[in-house]
Backbone as CSV, one residue per row, in Angstrom:
resi,resn,N_x,N_y,N_z,CA_x,CA_y,CA_z,C_x,C_y,C_z
1,MET,0.708,-1.218,-0.194,0.327,0.160,0.082,0.743,1.267,-0.113
2,ARG,0.443,2.235,-0.913,1.526,3.569,-1.080,0.601,4.417,-0.684
3,PHE,0.835,5.653,0.225,0.259,6.576,0.695,0.348,7.966,0.002
4,TYR,-0.364,8.782,-0.499,-0.221,9.852,-1.184,-0.899,11.067,-0.902
5,ARG,-2.234,10.337,0.246,-2.842,12.069,1.000,-2.904,10.987,1.900
6,ARG,-3.273,11.918,3.000,-3.485,11.902,4.450,-4.855,11.001,4.576
7,LEU,-5.169,9.874,5.257,-6.515,9.266,5.024,-7.051,10.128,6.317
8,THR,-8.318,10.328,6.754,-8.943,10.782,7.709,-10.503,9.708,8.103
9,THR,-11.411,10.535,9.117,-12.186,9.102,9.613,-12.863,8.725,7.873
10,ILE,-13.152,7.345,7.956,-13.919,6.347,6.930,-15.166,5.779,7.465
11,LYS,-16.160,6.455,7.083,-17.270,6.124,7.667,-17.907,4.471,6.611
12,ALA,-17.564,4.478,5.517,-18.509,3.792,4.501,-17.138,3.578,3.041
13,ILE,-17.482,2.604,2.966,-16.350,2.683,1.503,-17.183,1.608,0.344
14,SER,-16.705,2.544,-0.936,-17.913,1.933,-1.917,-17.051,1.588,-2.631
15,PHE,-17.510,0.601,-3.541,-16.278,-0.567,-4.648,-16.834,-0.450,-5.781
16,ASP,-16.026,0.074,-6.837,-15.923,-0.470,-8.407,-16.472,-1.848,-8.409
17,LEU,-17.060,-2.528,-9.536,-16.914,-3.616,-9.587,-16.347,-4.407,-10.200
18,ASP,-16.196,-4.286,-12.076,-15.561,-4.502,-12.907,-13.496,-4.063,-12.866
19,ASP,-13.745,-5.371,-12.952,-11.695,-5.237,-12.692,-11.247,-4.483,-11.413
20,THR,-12.023,-4.060,-10.747,-11.780,-4.058,-9.314,-11.615,-5.483,-8.142
21,LEU,-12.996,-5.759,-8.076,-13.073,-6.923,-7.529,-12.585,-8.422,-7.840
22,TYR,-12.330,-8.380,-9.574,-12.352,-9.625,-10.428,-11.597,-8.848,-11.568
23,ASN,-11.316,-9.760,-12.172,-10.583,-9.852,-13.560,-12.028,-9.436,-14.255
24,ASN,-12.134,-8.506,-15.227,-13.179,-8.521,-16.383,-12.893,-8.758,-17.685
25,ARG,-11.773,-8.679,-18.354,-11.451,-8.276,-19.209,-11.609,-9.855,-19.909
26,PRO,-11.086,-10.899,-19.410,-11.182,-12.112,-19.931,-13.037,-12.231,-20.145
27,VAL,-13.631,-12.033,-19.046,-14.941,-12.082,-19.810,-15.545,-11.977,-20.482
28,MET,-15.300,-10.212,-20.694,-15.691,-10.035,-21.769,-15.383,-9.932,-23.317
29,LEU,-13.679,-10.836,-23.559,-14.047,-10.994,-24.692,-14.367,-12.339,-24.561
30,ALA,-14.473,-13.152,-23.886,-15.405,-14.384,-24.221,-17.015,-14.110,-24.376
31,ILE,-17.731,-13.317,-23.721,-18.522,-12.524,-24.296,-18.716,-12.148,-25.964
32,GLU,-17.599,-11.407,-26.188,-17.682,-10.850,-27.503,-17.903,-12.122,-28.626
33,LYS,-17.003,-13.254,-27.947,-17.560,-14.078,-29.276,-18.596,-14.881,-29.194
34,GLN,-19.395,-14.850,-27.864,-20.237,-15.516,-27.905,-21.412,-15.102,-28.490
35,MET,-20.918,-13.544,-28.237,-22.253,-12.727,-29.016,-22.030,-12.739,-30.630
36,LEU,-20.926,-12.764,-30.959,-20.904,-12.915,-32.523,-21.274,-14.517,-32.993
37,GLN,-21.378,-15.439,-32.376,-22.210,-16.741,-32.829,-23.592,-16.706,-32.905
38,TYR,-24.220,-15.880,-31.864,-25.203,-15.843,-31.416,-26.008,-15.215,-32.957
39,PHE,-25.615,-13.899,-33.238,-26.045,-13.146,-34.145,-25.695,-13.488,-35.707
40,THR,-24.861,-14.218,-35.807,-24.796,-15.531,-36.596,-25.663,-16.032,-37.097
41,GLU,-26.002,-16.546,-36.013,-27.286,-17.963,-35.974,-28.814,-17.160,-35.931
42,ARG,-28.985,-16.206,-35.413,-29.792,-15.170,-35.457,-29.990,-14.774,-37.108
43,PHE,-29.272,-14.004,-37.351,-29.293,-13.419,-38.790,-30.070,-14.530,-40.147
44,ALA,-29.106,-15.765,-39.687,-28.902,-16.541,-40.576,-30.317,-17.165,-40.702
45,LEU,-31.364,-17.136,-39.704,-32.866,-17.566,-39.750,-33.485,-16.216,-39.973
46,LEU,-33.292,-15.098,-39.921,-34.485,-14.106,-39.531,-34.385,-13.996,-41.297
47,LEU,-33.003,-13.633,-41.855,-32.654,-13.174,-43.369,-31.764,-14.243,-43.974
48,PRO,-32.205,-15.465,-44.075,-31.326,-16.341,-45.141,-31.042,-16.366,-46.054
49,GLU,-31.902,-14.986,-46.934,-31.156,-15.174,-48.284,-29.849,-13.455,-48.275
50,LEU,-30.378,-13.006,-47.080,-28.956,-11.839,-47.360,-27.729,-12.494,-46.666
51,VAL,-27.603,-13.264,-45.838,-26.207,-13.579,-44.772,-25.394,-14.031,-45.687
52,PRO,-25.614,-14.617,-47.007,-24.750,-15.323,-47.845,-23.958,-14.362,-48.629
53,LYS,-24.816,-13.608,-49.044,-24.464,-12.002,-49.804,-23.663,-11.945,-49.127
54,LEU,-23.983,-10.997,-48.194,-23.171,-10.066,-47.332,-21.645,-10.567,-46.529
55,LYS,-22.315,-11.900,-45.768,-21.172,-12.457,-45.080,-20.801,-11.242,-43.950
56,PRO,-21.494,-10.791,-43.258,-21.364,-9.950,-42.133,-20.499,-10.576,-40.804
57,ILE,-19.573,-9.722,-40.332,-19.175,-10.301,-38.826,-19.797,-9.404,-37.635
58,PHE,-20.976,-9.987,-37.139,-21.240,-9.637,-36.068,-20.744,-8.785,-34.978
59,ASN,-19.563,-8.329,-35.181,-18.419,-7.846,-34.169,-19.066,-6.485,-33.559
60,ARG,-18.062,-5.836,-32.914,-17.989,-4.341,-32.421,-18.243,-3.335,-33.748
61,ARG,-17.274,-3.637,-34.578,-17.483,-2.592,-35.851,-19.022,-2.768,-36.597
62,PHE,-19.504,-4.058,-36.617,-20.988,-4.100,-37.070,-21.661,-3.311,-36.348
63,TRP,-21.620,-3.247,-35.134,-22.825,-2.420,-34.391,-22.344,-0.669,-34.069
64,ALA,-21.306,-0.857,-34.407,-20.616,0.478,-33.978,-21.275,1.644,-34.912
65,PRO,-22.070,1.671,-35.899,-22.828,2.747,-36.367,-24.112,3.061,-35.980
66,TYR,-24.721,1.704,-35.367,-26.150,1.690,-34.920,-25.764,2.458,-33.325
67,ARG,-24.809,1.881,-32.696,-24.730,2.763,-31.522,-24.249,3.896,-31.432
68,GLN,-23.962,4.568,-32.271,-23.414,6.018,-32.817,-25.071,6.773,-32.471
69,GLN,-25.601,6.028,-33.522,-27.067,6.342,-34.270,-27.894,6.424,-32.735
70,ALA,-28.035,5.825,-32.091,-28.939,5.553,-31.066,-28.480,6.533,-30.008
71,LEU,-27.038,6.712,-29.671,-26.615,8.130,-29.089,-27.113,9.402,-29.378
72,ALA,-26.597,9.565,-30.810,-27.281,10.801,-31.410,-28.540,11.255,-31.657
73,ALA,-29.549,10.227,-31.264,-30.972,10.681,-31.039,-31.218,10.812,-29.588
74,THR,-30.842,9.937,-28.374,-30.658,10.176,-27.331,-29.490,10.205,-26.300
75,PRO,-28.735,11.049,-26.250,-27.035,11.342,-25.879,-27.320,10.820,-24.206
76,ASP,-27.987,10.840,-23.617,-28.017,10.284,-22.263,-28.117,8.803,-22.479
77,LEU,-28.235,8.429,-23.343,-27.935,6.893,-23.390,-26.724,6.200,-23.226
78,SER,-25.744,7.291,-22.986,-24.098,6.787,-23.096,-24.104,6.679,-21.468
79,HIS,-25.005,6.842,-20.992,-24.697,6.560,-19.401,-25.626,5.299,-18.742
80,ASP,-25.617,4.840,-19.736,-26.848,3.404,-19.540,-26.458,2.382,-20.686
81,VAL,-25.732,1.687,-20.191,-25.086,0.546,-20.773,-26.261,-0.845,-21.235
82,VAL,-27.000,-0.753,-20.684,-28.335,-1.717,-20.848,-29.407,-1.159,-22.087
83,ARG,-29.544,-0.077,-21.848,-30.409,0.631,-22.880,-29.764,0.861,-24.174
84,VAL,-28.403,1.229,-23.964,-27.806,1.742,-25.361,-27.192,0.040,-25.967
85,ARG,-27.043,-0.665,-25.758,-26.675,-2.343,-25.954,-28.370,-2.273,-26.948
86,TYR,-29.351,-2.558,-26.117,-30.816,-3.098,-26.808,-31.130,-2.377,-27.610
87,GLU,-30.805,-0.956,-27.672,-31.361,0.050,-29.282,-30.080,-0.054,-29.839
88,THR,-29.169,-0.328,-29.441,-28.043,-0.899,-30.795,-28.537,-2.124,-31.527
89,TYR,-28.809,-2.762,-30.898,-29.163,-4.062,-31.824,-30.405,-3.586,-32.344
90,ARG,-31.744,-2.632,-31.503,-32.939,-3.094,-32.403,-32.800,-2.043,-34.009
91,LEU,-31.855,-0.969,-33.795,-31.220,-0.161,-34.776,-30.661,-1.222,-36.326
92,GLY,-29.648,-1.950,-35.191,-28.982,-2.551,-36.293,-29.883,-3.601,-36.952
93,LEU,-30.804,-4.333,-36.717,-32.075,-5.224,-37.070,-32.889,-4.557,-38.387
94,LEU,-33.406,-3.547,-37.683,-34.379,-2.765,-38.571,-33.533,-1.965,-40.240
95,ALA,-32.059,-1.892,-39.490,-31.753,-1.341,-40.779,-31.024,-2.459,-41.669
96,HIS,-31.165,-3.629,-41.361,-30.964,-4.927,-42.205,-32.262,-5.435,-42.476
97,ASN,-33.777,-4.651,-42.343,-34.991,-4.859,-43.137,-35.711,-6.236,-42.164
98,VAL,-35.147,-6.306,-40.821,-36.327,-6.750,-39.862,-36.880,-6.412,-39.709
99,SER,-38.383,-6.820,-39.556,-39.631,-5.325,-39.505,-39.310,-4.985,-37.854
100,ALA,-40.092,-4.453,-37.768,-40.327,-3.250,-36.469,-40.454,-4.380,-35.293
101,GLU,-41.206,-5.164,-35.253,-41.988,-6.069,-34.109,-40.358,-6.840,-34.120
102,ASP,-40.276,-7.589,-34.918,-38.960,-8.417,-34.990,-38.115,-8.361,-34.247
103,ALA,-37.534,-6.776,-34.809,-36.449,-6.413,-34.228,-36.781,-5.963,-32.339
104,VAL,-37.965,-5.564,-32.429,-38.055,-5.105,-30.579,-37.561,-6.484,-29.995
105,GLN,-38.015,-7.817,-30.704,-37.984,-8.956,-29.565,-37.116,-9.303,-29.663
106,GLU,-36.079,-9.114,-30.981,-34.602,-10.271,-31.195,-33.707,-9.294,-30.458
107,ALA,-33.997,-7.968,-30.198,-32.954,-7.106,-29.685,-33.202,-6.858,-28.182
108,GLN,-34.250,-7.523,-27.686,-34.399,-7.941,-26.256,-33.963,-9.585,-25.934
109,ALA,-34.146,-10.138,-26.991,-33.879,-11.770,-26.950,-32.508,-11.316,-26.626
110,GLY,-31.575,-10.882,-27.424,-30.129,-10.490,-27.705,-29.523,-9.875,-26.263
111,LEU,-30.260,-9.176,-25.639,-30.017,-8.355,-24.511,-29.789,-9.208,-23.409
112,ASP,-30.772,-9.920,-23.561,-31.081,-11.118,-22.492,-30.291,-12.072,-22.374
113,PHE,-29.867,-12.505,-23.853,-28.196,-13.929,-23.748,-27.440,-12.869,-23.426
114,PHE,-27.026,-11.887,-24.060,-25.714,-11.147,-23.176,-25.635,-10.784,-21.714
115,ILE,-26.879,-10.513,-21.036,-27.134,-10.269,-20.170,-26.481,-11.460,-18.704
116,SER,-27.424,-12.613,-19.455,-26.842,-13.817,-18.906,-25.505,-14.486,-19.121
117,LEU,-24.683,-13.729,-19.786,-23.354,-14.209,-19.828,-22.830,-13.572,-18.954
118,ARG,-23.138,-11.925,-18.784,-22.092,-11.084,-17.898,-21.737,-11.387,-16.739
119,SER,-22.638,-12.279,-16.317,-22.291,-12.828,-14.962,-22.074,-13.822,-14.748
120,ASP,-21.464,-14.427,-15.724,-21.094,-15.576,-15.482,-20.022,-16.233,-15.691
121,PHE,-19.373,-16.018,-14.072,-17.948,-16.044,-13.635,-18.105,-15.843,-12.479
122,THR,-16.750,-16.559,-11.614,-16.481,-16.754,-10.297,-15.740,-15.691,-9.861
123,VAL,-16.182,-14.771,-8.746,-15.435,-13.522,-8.175,-14.668,-14.601,-7.264
124,PRO,-13.177,-14.187,-7.510,-11.985,-14.627,-6.662,-12.291,-14.647,-4.752
125,LYS,-11.814,-15.785,-4.431,-12.264,-15.922,-3.280,-11.390,-14.625,-2.430
126,ALA,-10.253,-14.241,-2.465,-9.904,-12.975,-1.667,-10.762,-11.842,-1.731
127,SER,-11.614,-11.679,-2.612,-12.698,-10.276,-2.895,-13.418,-11.166,-1.904
128,HIS,-14.001,-12.162,-1.622,-15.422,-12.833,-0.947,-14.623,-12.591,0.550
129,GLU,-13.456,-12.974,1.021,-13.001,-12.723,1.979,-12.913,-11.166,2.265
130,LEU,-12.616,-10.170,1.884,-12.030,-9.008,2.053,-13.446,-8.371,2.557
131,LEU,-14.631,-8.888,1.286,-15.756,-7.827,1.841,-16.562,-8.168,3.018
132,ALA,-16.493,-9.578,3.056,-16.827,-10.275,4.491,-16.169,-9.587,5.856
133,SER,-14.856,-9.570,5.987,-14.423,-8.739,6.921,-14.572,-7.351,6.900
134,LEU,-14.515,-6.676,5.671,-14.934,-5.051,6.173,-16.061,-4.847,6.037
135,SER,-17.348,-5.746,5.568,-18.499,-5.798,5.825,-19.047,-5.596,7.313
136,LYS,-17.947,-6.510,7.929,-18.552,-6.537,9.577,-18.175,-4.992,10.444
137,GLU,-17.123,-4.845,9.661,-16.854,-2.878,10.152,-17.579,-1.326,9.634
138,PHE,-17.710,-1.841,8.591,-18.341,-0.681,7.701,-19.679,-0.861,6.847
139,PRO,-20.469,0.056,6.458,-21.269,-0.360,5.675,-20.640,0.008,4.220
140,LEU,-21.090,-1.169,3.444,-20.631,-1.465,1.672,-21.279,-1.134,0.757
141,VAL,-20.630,-0.470,-0.072,-21.912,0.024,-1.226,-20.808,-0.538,-2.281
142,ALA,-21.754,-0.536,-3.364,-21.047,-0.972,-5.078,-21.564,0.211,-5.843
143,ILE,-20.859,0.695,-6.719,-21.134,1.576,-7.823,-20.333,1.331,-8.888
144,SER,-21.187,1.232,-10.175,-20.572,0.527,-11.188,-20.752,1.463,-12.540
145,ASN,-20.474,1.343,-12.955,-21.093,2.162,-14.669,-21.533,1.013,-15.329
146,GLY,-21.272,-0.475,-14.783,-21.698,-1.524,-15.835,-22.572,-1.913,-15.251
147,ASN,-23.196,-3.455,-15.806,-24.682,-3.803,-15.590,-24.044,-5.203,-14.854
148,VAL,-23.179,-5.490,-14.182,-22.797,-6.960,-14.047,-23.687,-7.151,-12.775
149,ASN,-24.489,-8.371,-12.986,-25.271,-8.480,-11.522,-24.768,-9.177,-10.191
150,THR,-24.641,-8.424,-9.329,-24.071,-8.919,-7.811,-24.693,-10.383,-7.152
151,LYS,-26.226,-10.350,-7.311,-27.029,-11.255,-6.684,-26.397,-12.690,-7.496
152,THR,-26.421,-12.730,-8.472,-25.938,-13.609,-9.676,-24.349,-13.918,-9.060
153,LEU,-23.668,-12.998,-8.992,-22.286,-13.267,-8.683,-21.958,-13.688,-7.401
154,GLY,-23.167,-13.446,-6.113,-22.643,-14.172,-5.125,-22.102,-13.032,-4.050
155,ILE,-22.253,-11.856,-4.311,-21.853,-11.030,-3.838,-22.356,-9.862,-3.236
156,ALA,-23.560,-10.167,-3.417,-24.753,-8.640,-3.622,-24.786,-8.644,-1.661
157,HIS,-24.748,-9.889,-0.788,-25.308,-9.658,0.506,-24.151,-8.811,1.288
158,TYR,-22.995,-8.617,1.039,-22.089,-8.156,1.540,-22.577,-6.037,1.549
159,PHE,-23.112,-5.782,0.474,-23.383,-4.745,-0.163,-24.825,-3.984,0.949
160,GLN,-24.559,-2.856,1.290,-26.426,-2.242,1.953,-26.966,-1.824,0.535
161,HIS,-25.819,-0.855,-0.544,-26.440,-0.395,-1.368,-25.975,-1.393,-2.651
162,ILE,-26.636,-1.011,-4.316,-26.125,-1.235,-4.792,-26.561,-0.302,-6.000
163,TYR,-25.480,0.136,-6.823,-25.473,1.345,-7.407,-25.008,1.020,-9.216
164,HIS,-26.121,1.270,-9.751,-25.471,1.002,-11.106,-26.044,2.252,-12.102
165,ALA,-25.039,2.846,-13.147,-25.302,3.905,-13.903,-26.586,3.987,-14.640
166,GLY,-27.390,4.654,-15.327,-28.430,4.703,-16.209,-29.909,4.973,-15.852
167,PHE,-30.395,4.575,-16.391,-32.285,5.269,-16.358,-32.680,4.586,-15.177
168,GLN,-32.801,4.774,-13.902,-33.407,3.923,-12.688,-34.614,3.748,-12.760
169,ARG,-35.348,2.978,-12.382,-36.457,2.172,-12.977,-37.373,3.002,-11.738
170,GLY,-39.349,3.609,-12.550,-39.698,4.460,-11.593,-40.832,3.647,-10.766
171,ALA,-41.181,4.003,-9.989,-42.226,3.408,-9.220,-43.696,2.969,-9.716
172,ASN,-43.885,3.060,-10.896,-44.897,2.872,-11.370,-44.913,1.785,-12.642
173,HIS,-44.742,0.543,-12.828,-45.139,-0.178,-13.979,-43.950,-0.364,-14.590
174,GLY,-42.699,-0.321,-13.392,-41.469,-0.480,-14.508,-41.090,0.814,-15.338
175,GLU,-41.692,2.042,-15.454,-41.168,2.974,-15.788,-40.010,3.364,-15.597
176,SER,-39.134,4.149,-16.906,-37.800,5.084,-16.477,-37.949,5.879,-15.670
177,GLY,-37.059,6.055,-14.537,-37.111,7.244,-13.681,-36.442,8.157,-14.019
178,HIS,-35.595,8.642,-12.873,-33.992,9.505,-13.073,-32.966,9.046,-13.686
179,LEU,-32.362,9.690,-13.958,-30.820,9.396,-14.624,-29.800,9.336,-13.585
180,LEU,-28.677,8.374,-13.546,-27.897,8.312,-12.493,-27.179,8.323,-13.532
181,ARG,-25.581,9.554,-13.653,-25.179,9.358,-15.005,-23.556,8.749,-14.369
182,GLN,-23.009,7.922,-15.281,-22.073,6.939,-15.113,-20.946,8.479,-14.221
183,LYS,-20.124,7.044,-13.657,-19.013,7.875,-13.139,-17.786,8.498,-14.305
184,PRO,-17.236,9.655,-14.457,-16.909,10.000,-13.411,-17.913,11.694,-12.734
185,ALA,-18.830,11.387,-12.944,-20.157,12.438,-12.935,-20.494,11.887,-11.261
186,ALA,-20.680,12.993,-10.690,-21.116,12.568,-8.921,-22.076,12.125,-8.258
187,ASP,-23.141,11.748,-9.548,-24.327,11.579,-9.096,-24.442,10.473,-8.218
188,MET,-23.952,8.870,-8.234,-24.032,7.822,-7.404,-23.079,8.330,-6.243
189,PHE,-21.995,8.861,-6.183,-20.985,9.161,-4.756,-21.959,10.048,-4.018
190,THR,-22.923,11.055,-4.465,-23.558,11.777,-4.041,-24.795,11.149,-3.212
191,LEU,-25.467,10.145,-3.920,-26.764,9.045,-3.560,-26.179,8.733,-2.587
192,VAL,-24.693,7.804,-2.408,-24.377,6.694,-1.721,-24.617,7.744,-0.408
193,CYS,-23.944,8.821,-0.274,-23.494,9.771,0.946,-25.532,9.920,1.800
194,GLN,-26.021,10.219,0.629,-27.352,11.243,1.229,-27.929,9.678,1.660
195,GLN,-28.040,8.705,0.990,-28.607,7.256,1.465,-28.206,6.879,3.065
196,LEU,-27.043,7.156,3.269,-25.961,6.587,4.434,-25.786,7.638,5.457
197,THR,-26.066,8.657,5.402,-26.152,10.083,5.824,-24.752,9.820,6.475
198,ILE,-24.036,10.418,5.243,-22.221,10.491,6.396,-22.212,11.955,5.053
199,PRO,-21.220,12.500,5.763,-20.569,13.420,4.763,-19.657,13.365,3.614
200,MET,-19.520,13.537,2.690,-18.641,12.755,1.458,-17.138,12.500,1.663
201,GLU,-16.781,12.987,2.617,-15.328,13.037,2.439,-15.214,11.767,3.859
202,GLN,-16.333,11.262,3.851,-16.146,9.813,5.328,-16.294,8.621,4.392
203,LEU,-16.641,9.043,3.090,-16.851,8.212,2.244,-15.360,7.699,1.455
204,LEU,-14.943,6.232,1.790,-13.610,5.676,0.430,-14.294,5.160,-0.561
205,HIS,-13.550,5.509,-1.847,-13.910,4.822,-3.217,-12.924,3.939,-3.670
206,VAL,-13.217,2.500,-4.078,-11.983,1.654,-4.119,-12.570,1.702,-5.831
207,GLY,-11.582,1.518,-6.499,-11.695,1.649,-8.303,-10.317,1.727,-9.166
208,ASP,-10.593,0.910,-10.051,-9.313,0.630,-10.669,-9.001,2.006,-12.102
209,CYS,-10.405,2.681,-12.182,-9.953,3.356,-13.249,-9.505,5.126,-12.645
210,GLY,-8.329,5.293,-13.123,-7.505,6.574,-12.767,-9.033,8.056,-12.668
211,PHE,-9.558,7.540,-14.028,-10.505,8.642,-14.640,-12.299,8.473,-13.490
212,ALA,-12.679,7.359,-13.903,-14.077,7.457,-13.769,-14.368,7.177,-11.865
213,ASP,-13.113,6.314,-11.700,-13.203,6.338,-10.093,-12.703,6.932,-9.051
214,ILE,-11.062,7.217,-9.504,-10.014,8.163,-8.836,-10.891,9.681,-8.960
215,TYR,-10.675,10.028,-9.846,-10.743,11.673,-10.243,-11.947,12.034,-10.280
216,GLY,-13.343,11.289,-10.629,-14.491,11.286,-10.187,-14.799,11.017,-8.967
217,ALA,-14.456,10.537,-7.714,-14.438,10.554,-6.421,-13.722,11.518,-5.850
218,LEU,-12.702,12.163,-6.036,-12.116,13.194,-5.727,-13.008,14.626,-5.590
219,ASN,-12.977,14.455,-7.255,-14.097,15.721,-7.362,-15.319,15.548,-6.788
220,ALA,-15.586,14.421,-6.252,-17.412,14.708,-5.310,-16.646,14.797,-3.969
221,GLY,-15.840,14.839,-3.396,-14.925,15.348,-1.951,-14.982,14.163,-1.757
222,CYS,-14.864,12.954,-1.709,-14.601,11.764,-1.200,-13.261,11.002,-1.289
223,GLN,-12.895,10.644,-0.385,-11.721,10.114,-0.266,-11.388,8.587,-1.283
224,THR,-10.377,8.127,-1.794,-10.244,7.489,-2.532,-8.519,6.518,-2.586
225,ALA,-9.194,5.323,-2.790,-8.152,4.191,-2.879,-8.051,3.378,-4.432
226,TRP,-6.984,3.304,-5.095,-6.979,3.190,-6.575,-5.850,1.601,-6.825
227,LEU,-6.733,0.770,-7.093,-6.653,-0.609,-7.149,-5.949,-1.054,-9.101
228,PRO,-5.023,-0.575,-9.616,-4.410,-0.745,-10.724,-4.315,-2.274,-11.021
229,GLN,-4.385,-3.111,-10.474,-4.213,-4.736,-10.475,-4.255,-5.400,-11.867
230,TYR,-5.484,-4.768,-12.452,-5.572,-5.683,-13.775,-5.670,-4.968,-14.971
231,GLY,-4.545,-3.658,-14.596,-4.217,-2.663,-16.024,-4.792,-2.584,-17.304
232,VAL,-6.276,-2.820,-16.481,-7.119,-1.717,-17.963,-7.788,-0.401,-17.752
233,GLY,-7.490,0.388,-16.119,-8.276,1.319,-16.060,-7.548,2.590,-16.773
234,LYS,-8.294,3.478,-17.057,-7.267,5.030,-17.555,-6.227,5.276,-16.573
235,LYS,-5.476,5.996,-16.941,-4.251,6.810,-16.164,-4.976,7.623,-15.135
236,LEU,-4.250,7.684,-14.404,-4.250,8.846,-12.759,-4.373,10.105,-13.632
237,GLN,-5.338,11.179,-12.945,-4.956,12.180,-13.380,-4.937,13.622,-12.283
238,GLN,-5.346,12.761,-11.112,-5.105,13.483,-9.611,-4.659,12.442,-8.921
239,LEU,-4.132,12.449,-7.672,-3.228,11.325,-7.042,-4.597,11.176,-6.278
240,PRO,-4.944,9.884,-5.633,-5.566,8.764,-4.950,-4.523,9.231,-3.631
241,HIS,-5.534,9.059,-2.541,-5.341,8.746,-0.987,-4.545,8.016,-0.901
242,ILE,-4.577,6.721,-1.391,-3.884,5.509,-1.580,-3.612,4.750,-2.515
243,GLU,-2.747,4.069,-2.918,-2.577,3.158,-3.931,-2.158,1.678,-3.611
244,LEU,-3.128,0.857,-4.131,-3.147,-0.769,-4.010,-2.540,-1.617,-4.945
245,THR,-1.559,-2.660,-4.204,-1.027,-3.774,-5.281,-2.222,-4.675,-5.357
246,GLN,-2.778,-5.077,-4.197,-3.923,-6.266,-3.940,-4.901,-5.655,-3.444
247,VAL,-6.025,-6.088,-3.662,-7.615,-5.630,-2.822,-7.475,-5.770,-1.473
248,SER,-6.683,-6.244,-0.857,-6.794,-7.422,0.386,-5.651,-6.427,1.390
249,GLU,-5.364,-5.562,0.519,-4.525,-4.610,1.739,-5.840,-3.630,2.184
250,LEU,-6.888,-4.100,2.247,-7.817,-2.699,2.692,-8.174,-3.029,4.136
251,LEU,-7.978,-4.385,4.791,-7.829,-4.394,6.083,-7.099,-3.940,6.624
252,GLN,-6.075,-3.211,5.977,-5.234,-2.149,6.746,-5.757,-0.918,7.311
253,LEU,-7.372,-0.806,6.477,-7.826,0.266,6.725,-8.885,0.291,8.294
254,LEU,-9.000,-0.660,8.772,-9.638,-0.883,10.017,-9.099,0.383,10.775
255,ASP,-7.721,0.510,11.027,-7.716,1.409,11.932,-8.224,3.089,11.809
256,TYR,-8.655,3.380,10.587,-9.012,4.201,9.759,-10.865,4.642,10.494
257,LYS,-11.199,3.291,10.990,-12.710,3.515,11.231,-13.004,3.929,13.326
258,GLN,-13.382,5.139,13.007,-14.104,5.731,14.088,-15.136,6.223,14.475
């Protein structure tokens, strides 16, 4: 553990999920291959006369124009990885002459398949042990820009609150409510401290990304712990309070609980 700034009283700890509590890169690489095969099979059924002529490869490059189209129409979708994926699939299907009704159904089916794969992996034992120990001493919360299902992963019970960026569900019939913007926006950090009734400076946020996690949490007024263990997050723009080489080092923070 390396210290850059003096830590003060910590009343709660928030965790980023992807690439902080587990290595997410191999998961996403495997999913990309599975989604490519999935849509190859679906398009072959939906448009059997078209696929042999075009021989499309349903990778990121194929979907990119439709994602851009979705964001151009509704810029706030950039904060909601679930809805932008659905819209990307729907627009891509429509562009290849799939009917509007079938495009809706197929886009939802594709999204459902993606989500089923998204949380189909095992969280390291060290992360379970850490969360179990810390949750006895601090309120823990999860703050994620992504859509991994913490309940499926078996870690939801460690957290008092779990926040995902995007359009939050309203109380009536599942309608979309207010928007929680992705980190580095302060929305989720602020909500955590409001719901835990603590000052912003008493929240320690742990994450891998120098921009979304560290820059975002510092700008919100929180303390920060940077964990670049998996080497995928963006570089630091501001120094964190502490730098970790492995997540288990957080157990040393028990001394800062007052």
